[in-house]
MITILUM-338248 format. One record per residue: x, y, z of N, C-alpha, C in turn; residue in three letters. Coordinates in steps of 0.05 Angstrom, whole numbers, plus 32768, in hexadecimal, padded with zeros to 4 digits. Each point is the difference from the previous one (the first is absolute). Layout:
% residues N
XYZXYZXYZALA/...
//
This chain:
% residues 385
7FC5809781A17FF37FED7FE77FE27FF18009MET/7FFE7FFB80167FE47FF1800C7FE9801A7FFDLYS/8000801D7FFB7FEF80147FFA80007FFC7FEBLYS/800C7FFD7FEA80007FFE7FE27FF07FE77FF7ILE/80037FE5800F7FF47FF07FFA7FE57FFB8008PHE/7FF4801180227FE780027FFC7FEF800E7FF0SER/801580167FF47FEC80127FEE7FF97FEC7FEAILE/80137FF07FF47FFA7FF07FE77FEA7FF18007ILE/7FFE7FEF80177FEF7FEC800C7FE080157FFFLEU/8002801780027FE2800280007FFC80117FE7VAL/80067FFF7FEA7FFA800A7FE87FF77FEC7FF1SER/800E7FE380027FF27FEF7FFB7FE57FEE8005ILE/7FF98002801B7FED7FF2800D7FE57FFF7FF2ILE/7FF980117FE97FEA80027FEE7FFF7FE87FF0TYR/80207FFD7FF37FFF7FEC7FE680067FE58015THR/80077FFD801280017FE180117FE47FF67FFCGLN/7FF0800B80067FE87FED80047FF17FF97FE9SER/801180037FE67FEE7FF37FE7801A7FEE7FFAPHE/80157FF9800780177FF77FF980027FDF8008SER/80087FF37FEE7FFB7FD9800480278003800DGLN/80047FE8800E80107FF78015801D7FF97FECLEU/800E800B800680267FF87FF480077FF9801BILE/80167FE17FFB80107FFF801B801D7FFD7FEDGLN/801580018009801D7FFC7FFD800E7FEA800DALA/801C7FFD7FF8800E7FE7800C802180037FF2SER/800E7FEC800B801880047FF7800E7FE68001ILE/801480047FED800E7FE77FF3801C800A8000GLY/800E7FED7FFB80217FFB7FF87FFE80107FEAVAL/8020800C7FF88001800D7FDE800E7FF27FF5GLY/8005800B7FEC80157FE77FEE801D80068003SER/8007800E8013801E7FF780127FFC8002801ELEU/80147FF6800A7FFB7FFF80207FFE80168014PRO/800A801A7FEB7FFA800F800D7FEB80137FFDSER/7FE47FF27FED7FEE80067FF57FE67FFC8010ARG/7FEA801080017FEB7FFA80057FEA800B7FF1ILE/7FE47FEF7FFA7FEA800B7FF27FEC8003800DLYS/7FEF801780017FE9800880067FEB7FF37FE9ILE/7FE77FF580107FEB7FFC7FEF7FE380048005TYR/7FEE80097FEF7FE8800B80037FEF7FEA7FF5LEU/7FE37FFF80117FE57FEC7FFA7FF0800D8000LYS/7FEC800B7FE87FDF800A80057FF37FE98000SER/7FE8800B80157FE97FEB80007FED80057FE6ALA/800380137FF17FF280087FE9800B80067FE8ALA/7FFD7FFC7FE980107FFD7FE57FFB80247FFETHR/801D80087FF27FF580228003801B80067FE6GLN/7FF07FFF7FF0800E80097FDD7FFA801A7FF3THR/800E8014800880147FFE80157FF3800D801BPRO/80087FFA8016800580118017800580248000SER/7FF68009800C8003801E8007800880068023SER/80197FFF800780108000801A800280188005LEU/7FF48013801680008014800E802B8000800AALA/80007FEC800F80178000800F80077FDD8005THR/80198007800880097FDF8005801C80058012LEU/80077FF0800D80168000800D7FFD7FE28014GLN/801680007FFD800A7FE6800F801C80098011PHE/80007FE8801980148005800E800F7FE7800EASN/801B7FFF7FF180157FF1800B80047FF7801EILE/80087FEC800880028004801A80197FEF8007GLY/801D8000800E800E7FF17FFE800480038024VAL/80047FE5800A80057FFB801E8016800E800DLYS/7FFA801580158016800F8005800E7FF8800CASP/800D7FE7800480147FF2800A801E80057FF2ASN/7FF980107FE9801E80017FF28007802A800FILE/8012800B8000800B801680087FFE80137FE6THR/800B7FF37FF07FFB80147FE97FF37FF67FE7THR/7FE1801180047FF87FF17FDD800C80097FF2PRO/7FFB7FEB7FE4800780017FE37FF080177FEEPRO/8011800C7FED7FEE80077FE47FE67FF38001ASN/7FEE800D7FF17FEE7FF27FEC7FF6800D7FE6LEU/80057FF77FEC7FF5800F7FE97FED7FE77FEDALA/7FEF800E7FEE7FF07FF67FEB800E7FFC7FEALEU/7FF87FE67FFE80167FF27FE37FEE80017FEEVAL/7FE37FFE80057FEE7FF87FE37FE280078011SER/7FF680107FEA7FDA8001800B7FEE7FFD7FEAASN/7FEE7FF080097FE97FF77FEA7FEA80108002SER/7FFE801D80177FEB80097FFE7FF980177FF2ILE/7FF27FF67FEA7FFB80217FE9800180118017THR/800E80177FF27FFC801C80058008800C8020GLY/800F7FE5800A80078000801E802580127FF9ALA/8008801780118018800B800580037FFE8024ILE/800F7FE9800580057FFA801A80108011800ETRP/80028002801780178008801980017FEB800CGLN/801A8002801480027FF08017800D80128013ILE/7FF87FFA801B8010800F800E80137FF3800ETHR/80188016800080207FF480028002801C8016GLN/80137FF9801280007FEA800C7FDD7FF1800FPRO/800C7FEC80037FDF7FEF800A8003800A801DPRO/7FDF800080108001800D801F7FF87FE2800CTHR/800E7FFF80197FFE7FEB800E7FE57FFF8018LYS/7FE97FF57FFF7FEB7FFF80107FF17FE17FFAGLU/7FF57FFA80167FF07FE18001800F7FEB7FF8GLY/80208002800580127FE87FFD80087FFF7FE9GLY/7FFF80197FEB7FFD7FFC7FEB8013801C7FFDPHE/80167FFF7FE3800680187FEE7FE97FFE7FF3TRP/7FF8800F7FF47FE980017FED800B80187FEEASN/7FF67FF87FE78006800D7FE47FE880027FF3TYR/7FF1801C7FFD7FE780087FF2800A7FFD7FE3ASN/7FEA7FF67FF2800080047FE67FF080077FFCILE/7FFC80197FEE7FE480107FF48002800F7FE9PHE/7FED80007FF0800380137FE97FFC801A8000THR/800480067FE88001802580057FF380037FE4THR/7FF17FE97FF47FED800B7FEE7FE57FF78008SER/7FE680097FEF7FEA7FF980037FF080047FE4SER/7FF17FF77FF97FF77FE0800A800F7FED7FF2PRO/80037FEA801480127FEA7FEC7FE87FF27FF2LEU/7FFE7FE97FE97FFA7FF67FF180017FE77FFALYS/800A7FE4801780097FED7FF87FE57FF68004PRO/80047FE67FF07FE97FEA7FF97FFD7FE68014SER/7FEE7FF780037FFC7FE680147FE47FF17FFBPHE/80087FE17FF67FED7FEF800780007FF0801BTHR/7FE2800580077FF57FFE801380107FDF8015ALA/80117FFF801180057FE9800980277FFE7FF4GLY/8001800E7FF4801F7FF97FEE8018800F8005THR/80137FFC800B801380088005800D800E7FEBGLU/80068021800D801080137FF0801C8002800FVAL/801080027FEB802280068013800080267FFFGLU/8001800680147FFE80217FFF801B800F7FFFALA/80167FF38007801B8007800480177FE9800AMET/802180057FF9800E7FF18005801780188011GLU/800780018010800D800A8016801D7FEE800BLEU/80168016800580177FF78001800D8007801DGLU/80127FEB8011800C800B8013801D80097FF9PHE/800C8015800E801E80087FF480068006801BSER/801A80007FFC800D8002801A80067FF1801CASN/7FFF7FE87FF77FF27FE880137FE57FFB7FFAGLY/7FFE7FE77FFE7FEB7FF47FFA7FF67FEF8017THR/7FE9800C80127FF47FE980147FF57FE77FF0PRO/7FFB7FF3801F7FFD7FE47FFF7FD980027FEFASN/7FF97FF47FED7FE880057FF87FF27FFC8013LEU/80027FE4800F7FEF7FF980137FF0801A8017GLY/800D80117FFD80038014800B7FF580227FF1ASP/7FF47FF67FEC7FFA80147FEF7FD97FF57FF6VAL/7FF3801D80097FE27FF67FF27FEC801C7FFEGLY/7FEC80017FF47FF3801680037FEF80088019LEU/7FFF8012800D7FF68006801E7FEC80197FFAVAL/7FF27FF8800D7FEC801B800A80078004801ETHR/80048013800C8009800880107FDF800C800BLEU/7FEE8006801A7FEB800D80047FFD801C7FF9PRO/7FE980067FEA7FFE80167FF8801A80097FFBASP/80117FFE7FF0801F7FF97FF380148016800EGLY/7FFB7FF380178015800380137FF9801B800BGLY/8011800680187FFF80178016801280157FFBALA/80177FF67FED801880157FFB80027FFE7FE2SER/7FFB7FF27FF17FFE80047FE07FEA80067FF4THR/7FE87FF980087FE680057FF480007FF37FE8GLY/800A7FE97FF480097FF87FE580097FE48005TYR/7FFE7FF68015800A7FE180047FE27FF17FFAALA/7FFC7FF97FE67FDC7FF3800180017FFC7FE0ILE/7FF37FE37FFA7FF880067FE57FE880007FFCPHE/7FF780207FEC7FED800A7FFD7FFB80027FE4TYR/7FE280077FF77FFD7FFD7FE07FDD800C8008CYS/7FFB80167FE67FEE80067FFE7FF6800C7FDFTHR/7FE77FFD7FFB7FF980047FEC7FEA7FEA7FF3GLY/80027FF37FE67FEC7FED7FFF80017FE9800ATHR/80197FF9800F800D7FF1801680068007801ALEU/7FFE7FF28019800680068013800B7FF48016SER/80138007800E80057FF380177FF07FF68018SER/80067FEA80117FE58002801080107FF6801BASP/800C801D8017800F7FF680127FF17FF0801CGLY/7FEC7FF27FF17FF67FEB801C7FFF7FE47FF3GLN/80167FF7800680127FE97FFE7FFB7FF27FE3GLY/7FFD80147FEE7FFE7FF57FE1801C80087FEDASN/8017801080138011800C7FEE800C7FEE7FF0LEU/800C7FE8800380157FF57FF97FF27FE37FF6TYR/800E7FF87FEF7FEF7FDA7FF3801A7FEF8003TYR/80017FED8006800E7FE97FFB80137FFC7FE7PRO/80127FF4800880117FF77FE780127FEA800CARG/80107FEB7FF080117FEB800C8013800E800ASER/800E800380148017800480107FF8801C8010GLY/7FE9800580067FF7801C80057FEE7FFE8021VAL/800D800380157FEC800280147FF380198006THR/7FDE7FFB80067FF6801380017FF380088021LEU/7FFF801B800B7FF58008800F7FE3800D7FF7ASP/7FE680047FF97FF480157FFA7FF38009801AASN/8007801B80017FF6800B80207FEB80137FF8GLN/7FEE801080167FF580137FF48015801A8002THR/8010800E7FED8018801280007FEC801C8001SER/7FEC7FFA7FEC7FF780217FFB7FE27FFE7FFDTYR/7FF3800A7FFF7FE080007FFC7FF4800D7FEAASN/7FF57FEE7FF17FF580097FE67FDE8001800BGLN/7FEF800F7FEB800A801B7FEE80008020800APRO/7FFC7FFC801A80008020800C80167FFF8015ASN/800F7FEF8007801D800E80127FF580048019PHE/7FE97FF380087FFB800E802080057FEE800ATHR/800B7FE4800280017FEB801180237FFD8004VAL/800D80098014801D80068000800C7FDF7FF6PRO/801D7FFD7FF0800B7FE67FFC80077FF7801DGLY/7FFC7FE98003800D7FEF8017801A7FEC8002THR/80027FF67FEB801C7FEB7FFA800E80047FE3ALA/801C7FF47FFF800A80037FEC7FF77FE47FEDASN/7FFE80047FE57FF27FEF7FE480257FF97FFASER/7FF97FEA7FF980247FFD7FF67FFB7FE27FEATHR/800C80007FE880087FEB7FF6801A7FFC7FF8ALA/800C7FF0800C80197FF9800880107FEA7FEBILE/801380087FF9800C7FE17FF280157FF28008LEU/7FF07FE88009800A7FED801280107FE47FF0THR/7FFC7FF97FED7FFF7FEC7FE1801180107FF4SER/80208000800A800D80117FE580147FEA7FEEVAL/7FFB80047FEC800E7FE97FF2800D80147FE8THR/80187FFA7FFB801780197FF17FF37FF97FE0LEU/7FF6800F7FE77FFC7FF67FEF80137FF57FF3PRO/7FF87FF57FE480177FEF7FEF8013801A7FF1VAL/80167FF97FFF8019800D7FF180047FF77FE7LYS/7FFC80147FEC800C7FF17FE78018800B8001PHE/80167FEE8000801980077FFE80147FFF7FE5THR/7FF57FF47FEE800280047FE17FE77FFB7FF5SER/8000800D7FE27FEC80007FEB80087FFC7FE8PHE/7FFD7FF67FE980097FFF7FE87FF27FF87FE8LEU/7FFA80147FEF7FF17FF77FEB800F80037FDBALA/7FFF7FE77FF0800D80007FF17FEE7FF47FE7THR/800880047FEC7FEF7FF67FE680167FE77FFBLYS/7FEC7FEC7FF680057FE97FF37FEE7FF27FEBLYS/800E7FFE7FE77FE47FF87FE47FE980137FFFASP/7FF27FFA80117FDD80017FFB7FF980058021ASN/8011800180107FF980078020800F800A800DTHR/7FF08009800F80148015801D80077FEE801FALA/801E8000800580007FF78012800B80048016GLN/7FEF7FF4801180048016801E80117FED8014LEU/8009800F801380197FEF80197FF480188017TYR/7FFA7FF9800F800C8013801880047FE68022TRP/800B800B800C80097FF8801E7FF780118012GLN/7FEF7FED80147FEC80128013800C7FF8801EALA/8004800C801E80027FFD80107FE880068017GLU/80097FF580177FE3800480167FE47FF57FF9ASN/800A7FE97FEB7FE87FEB7FFC7FF77FEE801EGLU/7FE9800280007FF57FEA801A7FEB7FF37FF8THR/7FF27FF8800E7FE37FED80027FE980137FEFSER/8004801880087FE980157FFD8005800A7FE0LEU/80197FF27FF97FFC800E7FE37FF67FED7FEDTHR/7FEE80147FEF7FE27FED7FF3800B80057FE5ALA/800D80057FE9800A80027FED800C80187FF1GLY/80057FFD7FEF8007801D7FEC7FF07FFF7FE6TYR/800680197FF17FE280077FEE8017800D7FEBGLU/80087FF57FE9801080157FEC7FEC800E7FEFILE/8008801880057FF280147FF3800C800C7FEAGLU/7FEF80137FE980037FFA7FE97FFB80237FF6ARG/800A800E7FF27FF980217FF7800B80067FE6SER/7FF6800E7FEE8008800D7FEF800B80197FFFLEU/7FFB800D801B8001801E800480108006801AASN/800C7FEC800F800F7FFD80197FE980098014ALA/7FE480037FFE7FED800780137FEB7FEB8007ILE/7FF480037FE37FDF7FE5800A80147FEB7FF9ASP/7FFD7FF9801980097FE17FFF7FEB7FE78002PHE/80017FE57FF17FEC7FEF800180097FE48007LYS/7FED7FEB800D80157FEE80107FF97FF17FE4LYS/80157FF17FF180077FEC7FF180047FE4800EVAL/80117FF7801580077FEA800E80087FFE8020ILE/7FF27FE580037FFB80008027801D7FF38007SER/80148002800E80117FEC800C7FFC7FF88019VAL/80017FE880047FFF7FF68017801C7FF9800DTHR/7FFB800D801D80198000801380027FDE8006PRO/801F7FFF8001800C7FEE80007FFF7FEE801DGLN/8001801080147FEE7FF2801880197FF18008ASN/801080057FFD80167FE080098009800F801DASN/80008011800E80038003801E801E80107FFEGLY/800E80067FE28017801580027FF1801A8005ARG/800F801380077FFE80248004800180087FE1ASN/800F7FF87FF0800680107FE380007FE57FF2SER/7FEF800A7FDE80057FF27FEC7FF8800C7FEAASN/800D7FF27FE77FFB800A7FE97FF07FF07FEFSER/7FF2800D7FE87FE87FFA7FF38009800D7FDCTYR/7FF67FF57FF7800480057FDA7FE17FF67FF3PHE/7FFC80127FF77FEB80017FF4800280067FDESER/7FEA7FF77FEA800380107FEB7FE880017FF7THR/7FF3801B7FED7FF480117FF57FFE7FF77FE2ASP/7FEA7FF97FF77FFD7FFC7FE07FFF801B7FF8ASP/8011800F7FF17FFF801C7FF27FF580037FE1VAL/80027FE67FF57FF880027FE07FF0800E7FEESER/7FE4800280157FF380137FF87FFC8017800ASER/800E800F8002800580158015800D801A7FEBILE/7FF3800E7FFA800780187FEB8007801A800AHIS/80127FFF800680168016801380197FFC8000ALA/800E801B8001801F8001800280087FF28013ALA/7FF68006801A80057FFE801A7FE17FF78014ILE/800F7FF180147FEB7FEF801180108004801CILE/7FEB8002801380098005801C7FFA7FE98016TYR/8010800180127FF77FE5801080048011801ETYR/7FF57FF2801380057FFF80197FF37FE68010ARG/800C7FFC80157FF17FE480137FF5800E8017ILE/7FE97FF880067FF27FFE80177FF67FEF8016LYS/800D8004801780017FE880107FE980048016GLN/7FF87FEA80047FE18008801080037FF48019THR/7FFC7FFD80177FFE7FEF80197FE17FFA8007ASP/80007FF180147FE87FEE80017FEA80138013LYS/800D8018800E7FF0801080057FFB80197FEEASN/80027FFC7FE97FFD80167FEE801280107FFAASP/801980068010801580157FFD800F7FF77FE2ASN/800F80167FFB80077FF47FE2801980177FF8PHE/80197FFC7FF08013801580007FFE7FF87FE3VAL/8015800E7FF17FFE80067FE2801C7FFF8003TYR/800E7FF97FE5801E7FF87FFA8006801A7FF1SER/8013800B7FF28005801A7FF37FF97FED7FE8GLU/7FF680197FEF7FFB7FFC7FDF801B7FFB7FE4ILE/7FF97FEC7FF780137FF97FF07FF97FFC7FE0LYS/800C80087FEE7FEC80027FE180177FEE7FF0SER/7FF07FF97FF080157FF57FE47FF180077FE5VAL/800E7FFE7FF5800980107FE67FF87FE77FEDARG/7FDE7FFF7FE980017FEE7FF4800880097FE4LEU/801880167FF67FFC80087FE6802080008002ASP/800D80067FEC8024800880097FFD801B7FF5SER/7FF480137FF87FFD801D7FFD800A800E8012LYS/801880127FFA8010801280167FED80068018VAL/7FE880107FF67FEF800F80107FED7FEA8005ILE/7FF37FFB80207FE27FFD80097FF28012800DALA/7FEE80037FFB7FF58021800C7FEC7FFA8005ALA/7FF0801580197FE67FFB80067FFE801A8011ASN/7FE3800F7FFD7FF8801480177FEC7FFD8011ILE/7FFE800480187FE880048008800280138017TYR/7FE38005800D7FE87FFD7FF27FFE80097FE5PRO/7FEC7FFC7FF77FFC80057FDD7FDF80007FFDASN/7FF380168009800480117FFF800E80098017PRO/8004801C7FFE8015800C801A7FEF801C8006VAL/8007800380197FED801A8004801A80148011LYS/80137FF58001801480118014801D7FF67FECGLY/80067FF1801580207FEE7FF57FF67FE47FFALYS/80147FF17FEF80017FE87FFB80197FF48005ALA/80097FEE7FFD80157FED80027FFE7FF27FE4ASN/801B80047FFA800F7FF97FDF80137FE8800FLEU/7FF77FEA7FF2800E7FE7800D80187FF27FE6SER/801680038007800F7FFF7FE5800E7FDC8006LEU/80067FF07FF0800E7FEA8002801A80067FEEASP/801B7FFC8002800E80047FEB80197FED8003LEU/80057FF17FE180167FE58002801C80127FFEILE/8001801980038019800780077FFE80238011GLU/80198009800C80008017800C7FFF80137FE3ASN/7FF2801480027FF3800E7FEB7FFA80218009SER/8011800E7FF77FF0801D80037FE080047FF0SER/7FEC800E800F7FEE7FF77FF47FF180237FFFVAL/7FF380017FEC7FEC80277FF77FE57FE97FFETHR/7FF18012801D7FE17FFB7FF97FF7801C7FFEILE/7FEC80037FE77FF8800E7FFA7FDF80038003THR/7FF9801580007FE77FFD80017FEA801E7FEFLEU/7FEF7FED7FEF7FF180177FE67FE87FFD800AASN/7FF1801B7FF57FE27FFE7FFF7FF17FF77FEAASP/7FEC7FFF80007FF37FF27FE07FFE80117FEFALA/801180167FF9800580157FF080237FFB7FFAASN/800D7FF58011801A7FF87FF3800D8014800CGLY/7FFC800E8017801280128009800C7FF68018LYS/801D7FFE7FFB800B7FF3801C7FF88011801FGLN/7FFB7FF080137FF68017801780117FEE8014VAL/800C7FF8800980187FF7801180187FE77FF2GLN/8019800A801680177FE97FEB80037FFE801ATHR/80147FEE800580077FEB801380187FEF7FF8ILE/80158002800C801D7FF88002800B7FEE8016GLN/7FFF7FE67FFA80097FEA8015800F7FF07FF7MET/80167FF7801780137FE680017FF27FE48001LYS/7FFD7FF97FEC7FF07FE47FFE80197FEF800AGLY/7FF97FE78011800E7FF1800D7FF07FDE7FF3LEU/800F7FF17FF87FFB7FE07FF97FE97FF68018LYS/7FF17FF67FF17FE3800180147FE1800A8001GLY/7FF87FFD801A7FEC80108003800A8025800AGLN/7FF5800F7FF78006801780017FDE80108009ASN/7FF98019800E7FEB8008800D800180257FFCTHR/7FED80117FED8005801580027FE180098001LYS/8002801780097FE480108002800280167FF2GLU/7FE77FFF7FF2800080157FF27FDD80108009ILE/800B801B7FFF7FEC800F80137FF0800E7FE0ASN/7FEA7FFA80047FE5800A7FED7FEF800D8008MET/8002800C80177FED800D801D7FFC801B7FF0SER/800F800F7FF27FFA80187FF97FF280027FE0LEU/80057FEF7FF07FF97FF87FEB7FDF7FFC7FFALEU/7FFE80117FE67FE27FF97FFE7FF17FE97FF8GLN/7FE77FFC800A7FF77FE37FF47FFF7FFA7FE4THR/80077FE67FF980037FFA7FE180127FEF7FFEGLY/80027FF17FE9801A7FEE7FF5801480067FFEASN/801C7FF6800780148003800080137FE77FF2TYR/801B80087FFB80107FE27FF4802080098014ILE/7FFD7FE4800C80188002800C80217FF17FF2LEU/8009800B7FFB801C7FF37FED80187FFA8012ARG/800A7FEF7FFB80147FF48012801A7FF87FF2ILE/8011800F800080127FFC7FE880267FFB8004LEU/80097FEA7FFD80177FF0800D801080067FE6THR/801B7FFE800080137FFA7FE97FFC7FF77FE7GLY/7FE67FF380017FFF7FE47FE87FE27FFB8000THR/7FEE800B800D7FE37FF87FFE7FF3801A800EGLU/7FE57FFA7FF87FEE801C80057FEA7FF28009THR/7FF0800380107FE47FE9800E7FEE80248004LYS/7FEB7FF57FF77FE2801780067FE87FF78012THR/7FFE8008800E7FEE7FF9801A7FDA80167FF8LEU/7FEF7FFB7FFD7FED800D80017FF5800A801BPRO/80028011800B7FF2801180197FE780128000VAL/7FF37FFB80117FE7801180008002800F8016VAL/7FFA801C80078002800C80127FE380058008LYS/7FF47FFB80167FE98004800B7FF48015800BGLY/7FEE800B80057FFB8017801480047FFB801DASP/
//
């Protein structure tokens, strides 16, 4: 692997000379077993074009058996990630290299603004998060050749003391771990961004959304509240994808670990069959977690339905909210009325989701028809290029 890594370095020397600096950092994730990796660029790039991007998560080697590490979410457009498993033990750490198998990458950056790159989860044993961090061994490490934070393209990493940036709850030790842009000077020391102040994220133990008169009534209970808990935001959506903050709720700050909350949202002016809610909890160190999504029906019809995204390029999601269990027939017709797809499903009372695959259909307008025993609902769908 060391030889392969050296070839990659040589191939991108030319592009490095014209790049802007990018730095990485780390934070706790949405669950106690998760961590997040962040990026910050010195220049605005919309979008940027990254030739290569890789990270190295280090877990201190005071444990005998390292856990597994897996990707939970990815925010870097165009990235397909791989993680070395099992990790390699070197430099005082178990090293998990995370690298892309696709290029170029097209993320967008605003100068000085943090971007969440990904969330990762440990399994088969969760390490003490105070022993976890981003680690760059000198020149990528003698045995792995990949234990490094490295980026090339219109943005690039700088191994001379500028690899990682500070965040709340993170201890930095930036050293000369490799030399840019020509790699003629060997790296001399580890660079690290280690989690030190570990606070468990708030956990939503219950969330209920109901309709009464012209209001949506929202109840939730949260655990792991601390002095860092900054507040809650109620977010509303008409398609279960695009959410917008509608209400802010101040935490109770009563010294208790667990608290219950209640709030209402006026829905009298909303023209939709169904609306969706979720709760966003934020900490004073900018970490946040979401509750699950709940729906509120605004009419009394048997079927409330929505399809997203629309227009659709490949696959779309059909969201159905039923007031009772029912067999459902879904048909898709083209603009000439020709039926091109039929789906049968057993619908359950409440929210249901069904994937509609339109990847093989021609570009144009379609009609999606949902039929239960007593009602028919139609939705226009556009198949894009």
